[in-house]
C-alpha positions in Angstrom: 8.6 -24.0 28.5 5.6 -22.0 29.4 2.4 -23.5 28.0 0.4 -21.6 25.5 -2.9 -20.3 26.6 -5.9 -21.9 25.1 -6.8 -20.3 21.7 -10.2 -18.6 21.4 -12.7 -21.1 20.2 -13.6 -20.8 16.5 -16.0 -22.6 14.1 -14.5 -25.8 12.8 -16.5 -25.9 9.6 -18.2 -29.2 8.7 -19.2 -31.6 11.4 -16.5 -33.8 12.8 -15.4 -36.3 10.3 -17.6 -34.8 7.5 -15.8 -34.3 4.3 -15.4 -30.8 3.0 -16.9 -29.9 -0.4 -14.3 -29.4 -3.0 -14.4 -26.0 -4.6 -15.0 -25.8 -8.4 -11.8 -25.7 -10.4 -12.3 -22.0 -11.4 -12.5 -21.0 -7.7 -9.2 -22.6 -6.7 -6.5 -20.1 -5.8 -3.8 -21.4 -8.2 -6.3 -21.0 -11.1 -7.1 -17.4 -10.2 -3.4 -16.5 -9.6 -2.4 -18.3 -12.8 -5.1 -16.4 -14.8 -4.0 -13.1 -13.3 -0.3 -13.6 -13.9 -1.1 -14.7 -17.5 -3.2 -11.6 -18.1 -0.5 -9.3 -16.7 2.3 -11.1 -18.7 0.4 -10.8 -22.0 -0.4 -7.1 -21.3 3.3 -6.5 -20.5 4.4 -8.1 -23.8 1.9 -6.2 -25.8 2.6 -2.8 -24.2 6.3 -3.5 -24.6 5.8 -4.1 -28.3 3.6 -1.0 -28.7 6.0 1.3 -26.9 9.0 -0.1 -28.8 7.2 0.4 -32.1 6.6 4.1 -31.3 10.0 4.9 -29.9 12.4 2.6 -31.7 14.8 0.3 -29.9 17.3 3.0 -29.0 14.6 5.4 -27.9 13.0 2.6 -25.8 16.3 1.9 -24.0 16.9 5.6 -23.3 13.4 6.1 -22.1 13.6 3.0 -19.9 16.8 4.1 -18.3 15.5 7.5 -17.5 11.9 6.4 -16.5 13.1 4.0 -13.9 15.0 6.6 -11.8 12.0 7.9 -9.7 10.4 4.4 -9.2 12.5 3.2 -6.2 12.0 6.6 -4.5 8.2 6.5 -5.0 7.9 2.8 -3.9 10.1 3.6 -0.8 7.9 6.6 0.0 4.7 4.6 -0.1 6.3 1.7 1.8 7.3 4.2 4.5 3.7 5.4 4.8 2.7 1.8 5.3 5.1 1.2 8.2 2.5 0.9 10.9 0.7 -2.1 9.4 2.7 -3.0 6.3 0.7 -4.9 3.7 2.3 -7.9 1.9 4.7 -7.3 -1.0 2.5 -9.4 -3.3 -0.2 -6.7 -3.2 2.4 -4.0 -4.2 3.8 -6.2 -6.9 0.4 -6.8 -8.4 -0.5 -3.0 -8.1 2.7 -2.0 -9.9 2.4 -4.7 -12.6 -1.3 -3.7 -13.2 -0.4 0.0 -13.6 2.7 -0.7 -15.8 1.1 -3.3 -18.0 -2.7 -3.7 -17.9 -3.7 0.0 -17.1 -1.1 1.4 -19.6 -2.3 -1.0 -22.3 -5.9 0.0 -21.8 -4.9 3.7 -21.8 -2.9 3.5 -25.0 -5.5 1.6 -26.9 -8.6 3.5 -25.7 -7.0 6.9 -25.9 -5.8 6.3 -29.5 -9.1 5.0 -30.6 -11.1 7.8 -29.0 -8.8 10.5 -30.4 -9.0 9.1 -33.9 -12.8 8.8 -33.7 -13.1 12.5 -32.5 -10.7 13.7 -35.3 -12.7 11.8 -37.9 -16.1 13.0 -36.6 -15.1 16.6 -36.2 -12.5 16.9 -39.1 -10.4 18.8 -36.6 -7.3 16.9 -35.5 -5.9 19.7 -33.3 -9.1 19.9 -31.3 -9.3 16.1 -31.1 -5.9 16.0 -29.5 -6.8 18.7 -27.0 -10.1 17.0 -26.2 -8.4 13.6 -25.9 -5.8 14.9 -23.5 -8.2 16.9 -21.2 -11.3 14.7 -21.2 -10.7 11.2 -22.6 -7.3 10.5 -21.1 -8.3 11.4 -17.5 -11.4 9.2 -17.6 -9.7 6.2 -19.3 -6.5 6.3 -17.3 -8.0 6.9 -13.8 -10.6 4.2 -14.4 -7.9 1.7 -15.5 -5.8 2.5 -12.5 -8.8 2.4 -10.1 -9.4 -1.2 -11.3 -6.3 -2.4 -9.4 -7.5 -0.7 -6.2 -11.0 -2.3 -6.7 -9.5 -5.7 -7.2 -7.4 -5.5 -4.0 -10.4 -4.1 -2.1 -12.6 -7.0 -3.2 -10.3 -10.0 -3.2 -7.6 -9.0 -0.6 -10.1 -7.5 1.8 -8.1 -8.7 4.8 -5.2 -6.5 3.7 -7.3 -3.5 2.9 -8.5 -2.0 6.2 -8.2 1.8 5.9 -7.1 5.0 4.2 -3.4 4.2 4.3 -3.9 0.9 2.5 -5.9 2.6 -0.2 -3.3 5.3 -0.6 -0.5 2.8 -0.9 -2.2 0.5 -3.4 -3.4 3.5 -5.5 0.0 5.2 -5.3 2.0 2.1 -6.3 -0.4 1.4 -9.2 0.0 4.9 -10.5 3.8 4.7 -10.1 3.7 1.7 -12.4 1.5 3.5 -14.9 3.7 6.6 -14.9 6.8 4.4 -15.4 5.4 3.0 -18.7 4.1 6.4 -19.8 7.5 8.0 -19.1 9.2 5.4 -21.2 6.9 6.3 -24.1 7.3 10.1 -23.7 11.0 10.1 -23.0 11.7 7.6 -25.8 9.6 9.7 -28.3 11.5 12.8 -27.2 14.8 11.1 -27.7 13.7 10.2 -31.3 12.8 13.8 -32.0 16.2 14.9 -30.8 17.8 12.3 -33.0 16.1 13.8 -36.1 16.7 17.5 -35.1 20.2 17.0 -33.8 19.5 18.7 -30.5 21.7 17.7 -27.6 22.3 18.6 -23.9 20.0 20.8 -21.7 18.3 22.4 -24.7 17.0 19.1 -26.1 13.4 17.8 -26.0 14.6 14.8 -23.9 16.1 17.1 -21.2 12.9 19.2 -21.1 10.7 16.1 -20.9 12.8 14.6 -18.2 12.7 17.8 -16.2 8.9 18.2 -16.4 7.9 14.5 -15.9 10.7 13.1 -13.7 12.1 16.0 -11.7 9.1 18.3 -11.2 6.2 16.0 -11.2 7.1 12.4 -10.5 4.2 12.3 -8.0 1.6 13.6 -10.5 0.0 10.3 -11.4 0.2 8.9 -7.9 -1.4 12.1 -6.6 -4.4 11.7 -8.9 -5.0 8.1 -8.1 -4.4 8.5 -4.4 -7.8 10.4 -4.3 -9.4 7.2 -5.6 -7.5 5.2 -3.0 -8.7 7.5 -0.2 -12.3 6.9 -1.4 -11.8 3.1 -1.1 -10.0 3.5 2.2 -12.9 5.5 3.8 -15.3 2.9 2.4 -13.2 0.1 4.1 -13.7 2.0 7.4 -17.5 1.9 6.9 -19.7 -0.9 8.2 -20.8 -3.5 5.6 -24.4 -2.5 6.1 -23.7 0.9 4.7 -23.9 -0.3 1.1 -24.6 3.1 -0.5 -21.7 4.8 1.3 -19.3 2.0 0.3 -20.2 2.5 -3.3 -20.4 6.3 -3.5 -17.2 7.1 -1.6 -14.9 5.3 -4.1 -16.8 6.9 -7.0 -16.4 10.3 -5.5 -12.7 9.7 -5.1 -12.5 8.5 -8.7 -14.3 11.7 -10.0 -11.9 13.9 -8.0 -9.0 12.0 -9.5 -10.3 12.5 -13.0 -11.0 16.2 -12.4 -7.4 16.9 -11.1 -6.0 14.9 -13.9 -8.0 16.9 -16.5 -6.8 20.1 -14.9 -3.2 19.0 -15.1 -3.4 17.9 -18.7 -5.2 21.1 -19.7 -2.6 23.3 -18.0 -0.8 23.8 -21.4 -3.8 25.5 -22.8 -3.8 28.2 -20.1 -1.0 30.1 -21.7 2.8 30.2 -21.6 2.9 29.8 -17.8 -0.2 27.7 -17.4 1.8 24.6 -16.4 3.6 26.5 -13.6 0.3 28.2 -12.5 -1.5 24.9 -12.1 1.6 23.3 -10.5 1.9 26.0 -7.8 -1.8 26.7 -7.3 -3.2 23.2 -7.2 -0.6 20.4 -7.3 1.7 21.6 -4.5 -1.2 22.5 -2.1 -3.0 19.2 -2.9 0.2 17.2 -2.3 0.8 19.0 1.0 -2.8 18.4 2.2 -2.8 14.7 1.2 0.6 14.2 2.9 -0.8 15.8 6.1 -3.9 13.6 5.9 -1.9 10.5 5.5 0.5 11.3 8.4 -2.5 12.1 10.6 -4.1 8.8 9.6 -0.9 7.0 10.5 -0.9 8.6 14.0 -4.5 7.6 14.4 -3.5 4.0 13.6 -0.9 4.1 16.3 -3.4 5.4 18.8 -5.7 2.5 17.9 -2.8 0.1 18.6 -2.3 1.6 22.1 -6.0 1.6 22.8 -6.9 -2.0 21.7 -3.9 -4.1 22.7 -4.1 -3.6 26.5 -7.1 -6.1 26.5 -4.7 -8.7 25.2 -2.1 -7.8 27.8 -4.6 -8.1 30.6 -5.5 -11.6 29.3 -1.9 -12.6 29.3 -1.2 -12.7 25.5 1.1 -9.7 25.7 3.4 -8.3 28.4 2.4 -5.1 30.1 4.8 -2.7 28.3 4.1 -4.1 24.8 1.0 -2.0 23.9 3.0 1.2 24.5 6.0 0.0 22.5 3.8 -1.3 19.6 2.0 2.1 19.5 5.3 4.0 19.0 7.3 4.0 15.8 10.4 5.0 17.8 10.0 2.1 20.2 9.4 -0.3 17.4 12.6 0.8 15.8 14.5 0.5 19.1 13.2 -3.1 19.5 14.3 -4.2 16.1 17.8 -2.7 16.6 18.0 -4.3 20.1 17.1 -7.7 18.7 19.6 -7.3 15.8 22.4 -6.3 18.2 21.9 -9.2 20.5 20.7 -12.0 18.2 21.3 -10.9 14.7 19.2 -9.9 11.7 16.9 -13.0 11.8 15.8 -11.9 15.3 15.2 -8.4 14.0 13.0 -9.8 11.3 11.1 -11.8 13.8 10.5 -8.7 15.9 9.3 -6.8 12.8 6.9 -9.7 12.0 5.7 -9.7 15.7 5.0 -5.9 15.4 3.0 -6.4 12.2 0.9 -9.2 13.5 0.2 -7.3 16.8 -0.9 -4.2 14.7 -3.2 -6.3 12.6 -4.7 -7.8 15.8 -5.4 -4.3 17.2 -7.1 -3.3 13.9 -9.1 -6.5 13.9 -10.4 -5.8 17.4 -11.1 -2.2 16.6 -13.2 -3.2 13.6 -15.1 -5.7 15.8 -15.7 -3.0 18.3 -17.2 -0.8 15.6 -19.3 -3.7 14.1 -17.1 -4.0 11.0 -15.5 -7.4 11.6 -16.3 -10.1 9.2 -17.6 -13.5 9.8 -14.1 -14.9 10.1 -13.2 -12.6 13.1 -12.6 -15.4 15.6 -10.6 -17.5 13.1 -8.4 -14.5 12.1 -7.9 -13.6 15.7 -6.7 -17.1 16.5 -4.3 -17.0 13.6 -2.8 -13.7 14.7 -2.4 -14.8 18.3 -0.7 -18.0 17.2 1.8 -16.0 15.2 2.5 -13.7 18.2 2.9 -16.7 20.5 5.5 -18.3 18.2 7.7 -15.2 18.3 7.2 -14.1 21.9 10.6 -15.3 23.3 12.5 -13.0 20.9 10.1 -10.1 20.6 9.0 -9.6 24.2 12.3 -8.7 25.8 13.1 -6.4 22.9 9.8 -4.6 23.1 10.0 -4.3 26.9 13.4 -2.7 26.6 12.2 -0.5 23.8 9.2 0.7 25.9 11.5 1.8 28.7 14.0 3.4 26.3 11.4 5.3 24.3 9.8 6.6 27.5 13.2 7.9 28.6 12.9 5.9 31.8 16.2 4.4 33.0 15.8 0.7 32.7 17.1 -1.7 35.3 20.1 -3.9 34.4 18.8 -5.6 31.3 19.2 -9.4 31.2 20.2 -11.3 28.2 17.7 -13.4 26.4 16.7 -16.4 28.5 17.8 -15.0 31.8 16.3 -12.6 34.3 17.6 -11.7 37.8 15.3 -12.5 40.8 14.4 -8.8 41.6 12.7 -8.1 38.3 9.0 -7.8 37.8 6.8 -10.8 36.8 6.9 -10.1 33.1 10.7 -10.0 33.2 10.8 -13.7 34.2 12.6 -16.0 31.8 9.9 -17.6 29.6 10.9 -21.1 30.6 9.8 -20.4 34.2 6.9 -18.0 33.7 3.5 -19.1 35.0 1.0 -20.1 32.3 -1.0 -17.2 30.9 -4.7 -17.2 31.6 -7.1 -18.2 28.8 -8.4 -15.4 26.7 -12.0 -14.8 26.1 -12.5 -13.3 22.6 -15.8 -11.7 23.5 -14.5 -9.9 26.5 -14.6 -6.2 26.1 
C-alpha cells in the first residue's frame, strides 16, 4: 500500500499530557441537541392540537393529505440546488421541523393575539383582519422562519459557507412552514364545504388547493429565500466586517417581509389583484432568484477548479481530479462508473469523496480571502484524511470521468487495482505508486 503523506501540522490543544478542561454541562452537545429536539417536539404537539381544534379530525386528515403533496418536490428542488456542496441532512431536518412546528406555532399565536388586539382597539374587525394579514403576518412569519436560518448560521457555521446554503436552509424552513399552514387552510376549507354541501371543482377546498398548492407552492420559500440570500452574502464577508454581516441579513429579512405583505395584500387590489401580483412580481422574482442561484452554483464549480490544483500539485489528488470535481457531468459519470464496476457502496464512496473535495476547495478559497476561521488547519486535515480513505475507489472513477466528460477518447481503462505498464504515473495501481510528497498548508 502507498503510504499516506504527512498531514498538515495543526494545534494539539493543551500541552502534551495536560488534561483538557471539561465543558460545563449546558455546553455539551447532547444537552443542546436534547433541548432542541424537546422544543421542536413540544411545538409540534401544540401546533397539531391547535390545527386539529380549528379544522376537526376529518378536516385535519384531508388537509394533511393534500398539503403533503408539494413537499417532496420542493425538498428535492432545494436538494438539487445544493448538489455542488451538499449540506448534511440533519440541517435540513432541523430547518423543516422548525418551519413546520416552532415557526408555525409562533405565527398562529402571535397573529391571533395581534389581530384580536387590533380589533378590540379599533372596534373594526374587518380592518383588523386586513391589517393583520398585510402587516402583522409578514413581520411575524418571516421573523419566525428567519430564526432557523440564524441558528444554522451561528451554530453550524462550518456548513453555512455561501448563498446557496442560505437559500437551501431558508427554502426548506419555509417549505415546512407552508406545509403546516396548508393543512390549516385546506382543513378549514374542507369544513366549510361540509357545511355548505359543495363538492368537486366548485368547492372551496378545490379552489384553496389550486391557489396554494398548484399555483403558488413556492410562495413562502420565495419570501424566505431573500432572507437566506442575505445570510449567504454575510457568510461570504470577512469576519472583521461586522456591520455588513449584520445589515445584509436584516436587508434580506425586510425584503422578504415586503414581498410577503404584497402577496397577502393582493386580494385587496380588486377581482384580479391576485393574478396581477402573481404575474407582475412573483413570477419575475422567481425567475431572477433561480438565475442567481444557478449562477452562484456555476461560480462554486469554478472555485473548485481553481483551488484544487494546489492539492493535486502536492500529491493529495491526481492530475485530472480538479477538472472532474469542477464539472457536474463528470461527477455524475464518476458515480455511475463506480456503481457499474463495484456497486452502490462504491458510488456512495465517490459521492462522499466529491463532497469532501468540494468542501476542501471552499475552505482554501475562504483562507485565500482571509475568511477562514481559527480551525482552518484542523479542518483541512480532517478533509484530507477523508479523501485519503476513499482514494482507491474514487480516483479511477474520477480520472475516467474527466476524460469522458472532456470528450477525449480514453485509453483502454484498467479495472480497479490494475494498470498496464504504458499508462501515465497517476494511472499506476495504488499499491505500487510512489509515496506522495508532503503537503504544506501555507503554500499558495
